[in-house]
N, C-alpha and C positions, 0 to 999 in steps of 0.2 A: 886186506883190511880197508874198510871205507874211510875216507878222510875224516868224517865226523866222529869215528870211533877211536881215532888216534889221540894220544896225550898231547897237550899243548905245551910248547916250549915258549915261555914268556921272555926269557933272557938268554942271550948267547946264541951259539951256532948249534945246529943239529948234527951230531956225528954221522958220518956216512953209514955206519952200521945200524943206526937207529931210524933212518929215514922212512922205513916201513912201519914204525910204531909211533913216531912223533911228528908233529906238524907245527907250523907257526899259526898264531891266532889270526882270524879274519878281521877285517876292519870293524865289522859289527861287534865281534867279541871284545875287541879293544875298547870300543865306545861304551859297551855295557859295563865293562870292568871300571872304566873311568866314572861313569854315572853312579855306580854303586859306591865307589870310594868317596865321591863328593857328597852323597846323600845319605850315607849310613855311618853313624859313629861307631867306634869300637865297642862302646857300652851297649848300644842298640844291637849290634851284631851278636855280642856274647849273650844277650838276654833273650834273643829270639829262638823260637822252636824251629825244628827242621822245616815244618810246614810254613811258618811265617817267612823263613829265608827263601824257600822255593817260591812263595807268592810274590815276595819283593823282587826276586830275580825275574820272574815272568813279567811283572809290571815294568821293570827296567827295560827288558827286551822290547816290549811294545812301544815304550816312549822313545827309545833309541831308533827303532825302525821308522817311526813317524818323522823324527828329526832328520834321518838320513834321506827320506823321500823328498824332503824340502830342499835338499842341497843340490 
C-alpha cells in the first residue's frame, strides 16, 4: 500500500499490526488542518456542500504550500 493511501493517525501511537494500513500525518497535512481549523467555523463547515468543502480544502493546501516555501 502506498503511503498516501494509508489512513492517518492524528493521535496516539500506531499499533505494530496496523503499520501497513496507517501512517502519521505529514507536516503539510498538519499545517492544512490547522489552517482549516483557524479559518472555518463549525457553522460554515456544516452549511457547506461537499464541493464547497473540497474547494476550500484545495485553497487551503495551496496557501499552506506557499507559506511553507517561505520558511
